[in-house]
C-alpha positions as CSV (number, residue, x, y, z in Angstrom):
1,X,-21.6,46.8,22.8
2,X,-18.9,48.9,21.2
3,X,-17.9,47.6,17.8
4,X,-14.2,47.2,17.0
5,X,-12.6,49.1,14.1
6,X,-9.3,48.9,12.3
7,X,-6.7,51.7,12.0
8,X,-8.6,53.1,9.1
9,X,-11.8,53.3,11.1
10,X,-13.5,50.5,9.2
11,X,-15.9,48.3,11.2
12,X,-14.6,44.8,11.9
13,X,-16.9,41.8,11.8
14,X,-17.3,39.2,14.5
15,X,-14.1,37.2,14.8
16,X,-12.0,39.8,12.9
17,X,-9.2,41.8,14.6
18,X,-6.1,43.7,13.8
19,X,-2.8,42.9,15.4
20,X,-0.2,45.4,16.6
21,X,2.0,44.8,13.5
22,X,-1.0,45.7,11.3
23,X,-2.0,42.2,10.2
24,X,-5.6,41.2,10.2
25,X,-6.7,38.0,11.9
26,X,-9.8,35.9,11.9
27,X,-10.7,33.3,14.5
28,X,-13.2,30.5,13.8
29,X,-14.2,27.2,15.3
30,X,-13.9,23.9,13.4
31,X,-14.6,20.5,15.0
32,X,-14.6,22.2,18.4
33,X,-11.1,23.6,18.0
34,X,-10.2,27.3,17.4
35,X,-8.5,28.1,14.1
36,X,-6.8,31.3,12.9
37,X,-6.0,32.9,9.5
38,X,-4.0,36.0,8.8
39,X,-3.6,38.6,6.0
40,X,-2.1,42.0,5.5
41,X,-5.3,43.1,3.7
42,X,-8.8,43.3,5.0
43,X,-10.4,43.6,1.6
44,X,-8.9,43.0,-1.9
45,X,-8.5,46.7,-2.7
46,X,-6.2,47.2,0.2
47,X,-2.4,47.5,-0.4
48,X,0.1,45.5,1.5
49,X,2.6,47.3,3.6
50,X,5.9,48.2,1.9
51,X,8.3,45.2,1.8
52,X,5.5,42.6,2.3
53,X,4.3,40.0,-0.2
54,X,0.9,40.4,-1.8
55,X,-1.7,38.1,-0.3
56,X,-5.3,37.1,-0.4
57,X,-7.5,39.5,1.5
58,X,-8.8,38.3,4.9
59,X,-12.5,38.5,3.9
60,X,-11.9,36.6,0.7
61,X,-10.3,33.9,2.8
62,X,-13.2,34.0,5.3
63,X,-15.7,33.5,2.5
64,X,-13.7,30.5,1.1
65,X,-13.5,28.9,4.6
66,X,-17.2,29.5,5.2
67,X,-18.1,27.9,1.9
68,X,-15.9,24.8,2.8
69,X,-17.6,24.6,6.2
70,X,-21.1,24.9,4.7
71,X,-20.3,22.1,2.1
72,X,-18.7,19.9,4.7
73,X,-15.1,20.3,3.3
74,X,-12.5,19.4,5.9
75,X,-10.2,22.4,5.7
76,X,-7.6,20.8,8.0
77,X,-7.2,17.9,5.5
78,X,-6.0,20.4,2.9
79,X,-2.7,20.7,4.8
80,X,-2.0,17.0,3.9
81,X,0.8,16.8,1.3
82,X,0.4,15.1,-2.1
83,X,2.7,12.3,-0.9
84,X,0.5,11.7,2.2
85,X,-2.7,11.8,0.1
86,X,-1.2,9.2,-2.3
87,X,-0.3,7.0,0.6
88,X,-3.8,7.2,1.8
89,X,-5.1,6.2,-1.6
90,X,-2.7,3.2,-1.7
91,X,-3.8,2.1,1.7
92,X,-7.5,2.2,0.6
93,X,-6.7,-0.1,-2.3
94,X,-4.1,-2.6,-1.0
95,X,-5.2,-5.8,-2.9
96,X,-3.3,-5.3,-6.1
97,X,-0.9,-7.2,-8.3
98,X,2.8,-7.2,-7.8
99,X,3.4,-5.1,-11.0
100,X,1.0,-2.5,-9.7
101,X,2.9,-2.3,-6.4
102,X,6.1,-1.6,-8.4
103,X,4.3,1.1,-10.4
104,X,3.1,2.7,-7.2
105,X,6.7,2.7,-5.7
106,X,7.9,4.4,-8.9
107,X,5.3,7.1,-8.5
108,X,6.1,7.6,-4.8
109,X,9.8,8.1,-5.8
110,X,8.8,10.5,-8.5
111,X,6.7,12.6,-6.1
112,X,9.4,12.7,-3.5
113,X,11.9,14.0,-6.0
114,X,9.6,16.7,-7.2
115,X,8.2,19.8,-5.5
116,X,4.7,18.6,-6.1
117,X,5.1,15.8,-3.6
118,X,5.5,18.1,-0.6
119,X,2.8,20.6,-1.6
120,X,-0.4,20.8,0.5
121,X,-3.2,19.3,-1.6
122,X,-5.3,22.5,-1.2
123,X,-2.5,24.4,-3.0
124,X,-2.4,22.1,-6.0
125,X,-4.3,24.0,-8.7
126,X,-4.8,23.0,-12.4
127,X,-1.7,25.0,-13.4
128,X,0.4,23.2,-10.8
129,X,-0.7,19.8,-12.1
130,X,0.0,20.7,-15.7
131,X,3.4,22.1,-14.7
132,X,4.2,18.8,-13.0
133,X,3.3,16.9,-16.2
134,X,5.5,19.2,-18.2
135,X,8.5,18.6,-15.8
136,X,8.0,14.8,-16.0
137,X,8.6,14.7,-19.7
138,X,12.3,15.3,-19.1
139,X,12.5,12.0,-17.2
140,X,9.7,9.6,-18.4
141,X,8.0,8.4,-21.5
142,X,4.6,9.7,-22.4
143,X,2.9,6.3,-21.5
144,X,4.6,6.4,-18.0
145,X,3.5,9.9,-17.3
146,X,0.0,9.0,-18.5
147,X,-0.2,6.2,-16.0
148,X,1.1,8.4,-13.2
149,X,-1.4,11.1,-14.0
150,X,-4.2,8.5,-14.0
151,X,-3.1,7.4,-10.5
152,X,-3.0,11.1,-9.3
153,X,-6.4,11.7,-10.8
154,X,-7.8,8.8,-8.8
155,X,-6.0,10.0,-5.7
156,X,-7.4,13.5,-5.8
157,X,-10.8,12.1,-6.6
158,X,-10.5,10.2,-3.2
159,X,-9.8,13.6,-1.6
160,X,-13.0,15.0,-3.0
161,X,-14.9,12.0,-1.8
162,X,-13.4,12.5,1.7
163,X,-14.5,16.1,1.6
164,X,-11.0,17.4,1.7
165,X,-11.2,19.2,-1.7
166,X,-13.8,20.6,-4.1
167,X,-12.0,20.2,-7.4
168,X,-9.6,17.7,-9.0
169,X,-6.5,19.5,-10.5
170,X,-5.6,16.4,-12.4
171,X,-8.8,16.3,-14.4
172,X,-7.3,17.4,-17.7
173,X,-6.1,15.9,-21.0
174,X,-2.4,15.1,-20.9
175,X,-2.0,15.8,-24.6
176,X,-3.0,19.5,-23.9
177,X,0.3,19.7,-22.0
178,X,2.8,17.4,-23.7
179,X,2.9,15.6,-27.1
180,X,2.2,11.9,-27.3
181,X,5.4,10.8,-28.9
182,X,4.7,7.1,-28.4
183,X,5.7,5.2,-31.5
184,X,2.9,3.2,-33.0
185,X,3.3,-0.5,-32.9
186,X,3.6,-2.0,-36.3
187,X,2.7,-5.6,-37.1
188,X,5.1,-7.6,-39.2
189,X,4.3,-7.9,-42.9
190,X,4.1,-11.3,-44.5
191,X,7.5,-10.8,-46.0
192,X,9.0,-9.8,-42.7
193,X,7.4,-12.7,-40.9
194,X,8.7,-15.2,-43.5
195,X,12.2,-13.7,-43.3
196,X,12.2,-14.0,-39.5
197,X,11.0,-17.6,-39.5
198,X,13.4,-18.7,-42.3
199,X,16.4,-17.2,-40.5
200,X,15.5,-18.4,-37.0
201,X,14.8,-22.0,-38.3
202,X,18.3,-22.5,-39.6
203,X,20.5,-20.3,-37.4
204,X,22.7,-22.4,-35.1
205,X,22.1,-20.1,-32.1
206,X,18.5,-18.9,-32.5
207,X,16.9,-22.1,-33.9
208,X,16.2,-23.0,-30.3
209,X,13.7,-20.0,-30.3
210,X,12.0,-21.0,-33.5
211,X,9.1,-23.0,-31.9
212,X,8.4,-20.1,-29.5
213,X,8.2,-17.6,-32.3
214,X,5.8,-19.9,-34.2
215,X,3.6,-20.3,-31.2
216,X,3.5,-16.6,-30.5
217,X,2.7,-15.8,-34.1
218,X,-0.1,-18.3,-34.2
219,X,-1.8,-18.0,-30.8
220,X,-1.4,-14.3,-29.8
221,X,-0.5,-15.4,-26.3
222,X,1.1,-12.9,-24.0
223,X,4.7,-13.8,-23.3
224,X,4.0,-14.3,-19.6
225,X,1.2,-16.7,-20.5
226,X,3.4,-18.7,-22.8
227,X,6.2,-18.9,-20.2
228,X,3.7,-20.1,-17.6
229,X,2.4,-23.1,-19.7
230,X,2.8,-26.4,-18.0
231,X,2.1,-30.0,-19.3
232,X,-1.3,-30.0,-17.7
233,X,-2.3,-26.9,-19.6
234,X,-2.0,-28.7,-23.0
235,X,-4.8,-30.9,-24.3
236,X,-3.3,-32.4,-27.5
237,X,-6.3,-34.7,-28.0
238,X,-8.6,-31.7,-28.4
239,X,-6.0,-29.4,-29.7
240,X,-6.5,-26.8,-27.0
241,X,-4.3,-24.6,-24.7
242,X,-5.8,-23.7,-21.3
243,X,-4.7,-20.2,-20.2
244,X,-5.3,-19.8,-16.5
245,X,-2.1,-18.1,-15.1
246,X,1.0,-16.2,-16.0
247,X,4.7,-16.7,-15.0
248,X,6.8,-13.7,-14.2
249,X,10.1,-12.9,-12.7
250,X,11.6,-9.9,-10.8
251,X,14.6,-9.3,-8.6
252,X,13.0,-11.5,-5.9
253,X,12.6,-14.5,-8.3
254,X,9.8,-16.3,-10.1
255,X,6.1,-15.8,-9.2
256,X,2.7,-16.7,-10.5
257,X,-0.1,-14.3,-11.2
258,X,-3.6,-14.8,-12.5
259,X,-4.4,-13.7,-16.1
260,X,-4.4,-9.9,-16.7
261,X,-8.2,-9.8,-16.3
262,X,-11.2,-12.2,-16.1
263,X,-11.2,-12.2,-19.9
264,X,-7.6,-13.6,-19.8
265,X,-9.0,-17.0,-18.7
266,X,-9.6,-18.7,-22.0
267,X,-8.9,-21.8,-24.1
268,X,-6.9,-21.1,-27.2
269,X,-7.1,-23.5,-30.2
270,X,-3.9,-25.2,-31.4
271,X,-3.4,-25.0,-35.2
272,X,-1.3,-27.7,-36.8
273,X,1.7,-25.4,-36.7
274,X,1.2,-24.7,-33.0
275,X,0.6,-28.4,-32.3
276,X,3.9,-29.4,-33.9
277,X,5.9,-26.5,-32.3
278,X,4.6,-27.5,-28.8
279,X,5.6,-31.1,-29.4
280,X,9.0,-30.0,-30.5
281,X,9.4,-27.9,-27.3
282,X,8.4,-30.8,-25.1
283,X,10.8,-33.2,-26.9
284,X,13.7,-30.7,-26.4
285,X,13.1,-30.2,-22.6
286,X,16.5,-31.3,-21.4
287,X,17.8,-31.0,-17.8
288,X,14.4,-29.9,-16.5
289,X,14.8,-28.9,-12.8
290,X,12.2,-30.1,-10.2
291,X,11.1,-26.5,-9.6
292,X,7.7,-25.6,-8.1
293,X,6.5,-22.0,-8.3
294,X,3.4,-21.1,-6.2
295,X,2.1,-24.6,-6.7
296,X,2.8,-24.9,-10.5
297,X,5.4,-27.3,-11.9
298,X,6.3,-29.1,-15.2
299,X,6.8,-25.9,-17.1
300,X,7.2,-26.3,-20.9
301,X,9.6,-23.5,-21.9
302,X,13.0,-23.9,-20.2
303,X,16.4,-22.3,-20.5
304,X,19.6,-24.3,-20.9
305,X,19.9,-24.7,-17.1
306,X,16.4,-26.3,-17.0
307,X,14.7,-23.4,-15.3
308,X,11.5,-21.6,-16.7
309,X,12.0,-19.0,-19.4
310,X,10.6,-15.5,-18.7
311,X,9.8,-12.3,-20.6
312,X,13.2,-10.5,-20.4
313,X,15.1,-13.6,-21.7
314,X,12.9,-13.7,-24.8
315,X,13.1,-9.9,-25.3
316,X,16.9,-10.0,-25.3
317,X,17.0,-13.1,-27.5
318,X,14.7,-11.6,-30.1
319,X,16.7,-8.3,-30.1
320,X,19.9,-10.1,-30.7
321,X,18.3,-12.3,-33.4
322,X,17.4,-9.3,-35.4
323,X,20.9,-7.8,-35.0
324,X,22.4,-11.0,-36.3
325,X,19.9,-11.2,-39.2
326,X,20.8,-7.6,-40.3
327,X,24.5,-8.3,-40.0
328,X,24.5,-11.6,-42.0
329,X,21.9,-10.8,-44.7
330,X,22.6,-7.0,-44.9
331,X,18.8,-6.6,-45.1
332,X,16.5,-4.6,-42.8
333,X,14.1,-6.2,-40.3
334,X,12.2,-4.1,-37.7
335,X,12.9,-4.6,-34.0
336,X,11.0,-7.5,-32.7
337,X,9.6,-8.2,-29.2
338,X,7.2,-10.8,-27.9
339,X,4.5,-8.2,-27.9
340,X,5.1,-7.4,-31.6
341,X,4.4,-11.1,-32.4
342,X,1.2,-11.0,-30.4
343,X,0.3,-7.7,-32.2
344,X,1.0,-9.4,-35.6
345,X,-1.2,-12.4,-34.8
346,X,-4.1,-10.1,-33.9
347,X,-3.7,-7.9,-36.9
348,X,-3.5,-10.9,-39.2
349,X,-6.6,-12.5,-37.8
350,X,-8.5,-9.3,-38.2
351,X,-7.5,-8.9,-41.8
352,X,-8.4,-12.6,-42.5
353,X,-11.9,-12.0,-41.3
354,X,-12.1,-13.4,-37.8
355,X,-15.1,-11.9,-36.1
356,X,-14.4,-9.3,-33.5
357,X,-16.0,-11.3,-30.7
358,X,-14.0,-14.4,-31.5
359,X,-10.8,-12.4,-31.8
360,X,-11.5,-10.7,-28.5
361,X,-11.9,-14.1,-26.8
362,X,-8.7,-15.6,-28.3
363,X,-6.6,-12.5,-27.4
364,X,-8.1,-12.2,-23.9
365,X,-8.9,-8.6,-24.3
366,X,-11.0,-7.0,-21.5
367,X,-13.1,-4.9,-23.9
368,X,-14.0,-5.1,-27.5
369,X,-12.7,-1.5,-28.2
370,X,-9.1,-2.8,-27.9
371,X,-9.8,-5.6,-30.3
372,X,-11.6,-3.4,-32.8
373,X,-8.5,-1.2,-33.0
374,X,-6.8,-4.0,-35.0
375,X,-9.3,-3.7,-37.7
376,X,-8.1,-0.2,-38.4
377,X,-4.5,-1.3,-39.1
378,X,-5.1,-2.0,-42.8
379,X,-2.9,-0.9,-45.6
380,X,-3.1,-0.9,-49.4
381,X,-2.4,-4.6,-49.7
382,X,-5.0,-5.7,-47.2
383,X,-7.5,-3.2,-48.7
384,X,-6.8,-4.5,-52.2
385,X,-7.2,-8.1,-51.1
386,X,-10.5,-7.4,-49.3
387,X,-12.0,-5.5,-52.2
388,X,-11.0,-8.3,-54.6
389,X,-12.7,-10.9,-52.3
390,X,-15.9,-8.8,-52.0
391,X,-16.2,-8.1,-55.7
392,X,-15.3,-11.5,-57.0
């Protein structure tokens, strides 16, 4: 049989051909269907015709395809876009919390509004993934980009498991691309805590929030856990708070979620301060509405209209409390959120010598690493007190 050659007289292999316009073509069979690839160059040392873009040589493309076929990589799947791949990932993990759904929707929008979303997944290289992260810093905080990158890393890992790709372009350290400018959360000092409590206790507007501040500072509850507390969750005889759900609210209204993790199910002791604060909250429950949310009723913390309080209301109230404090006293006080009060409780308990395992349980942390981080938040005063105690 006569062998075919190209216009330069070079022998063409099986499946290779040269078209009338000079382009090289290769025909192969995948899953019983014919496939074609094209290039202006047969080998990498060839030059492309004048006016044509440089491209990968046909035989380099053939070697890559053959390697994919030998390793079971689905070369047709590589034409799937990043948005389509992420949707496949979402569909494979549908049983998630409402907050996770919102985060996924945010990432979908971010991908749709960026060139990465419409790229074929086989075209997304490490440099493209890093360039995406660099672009995102103009729109999002570091922590948000970090969460998005984590999701995309898992998404591309799914593509590898499905034999669509060989490498994961999102397997890199985000700090190699953008700086982590997240501000470190600082616990309140004893002086700041006292100033906050003294002011809130007597202020005509914010004294209504005083019991909640006391409870958060002395239990370490997540704000959604505190908002979800009902009468049946409080055991005053045994001085115990049963944490078994969270109350949240979004644009669609109130809803109940289980604790953040299995470790979130716990029983938190009531100190005397917490006991008195909870009794005060119950005594001041006026105009309570007969509301039932996903089977839960008799909520403890209510607004003036008698409906359950929620995270955003406390966040706003605490921010305005600090503004008023600064204006009236002409003294400084850091910005305060419900999470800062939880952070302060955990830091204080660590400095006072609560064992890591006990503190992990009370905080409802999933792993001990997070809890141990609070033992590294010491300063001169805490170090001085600890040294004096140990050397006494």
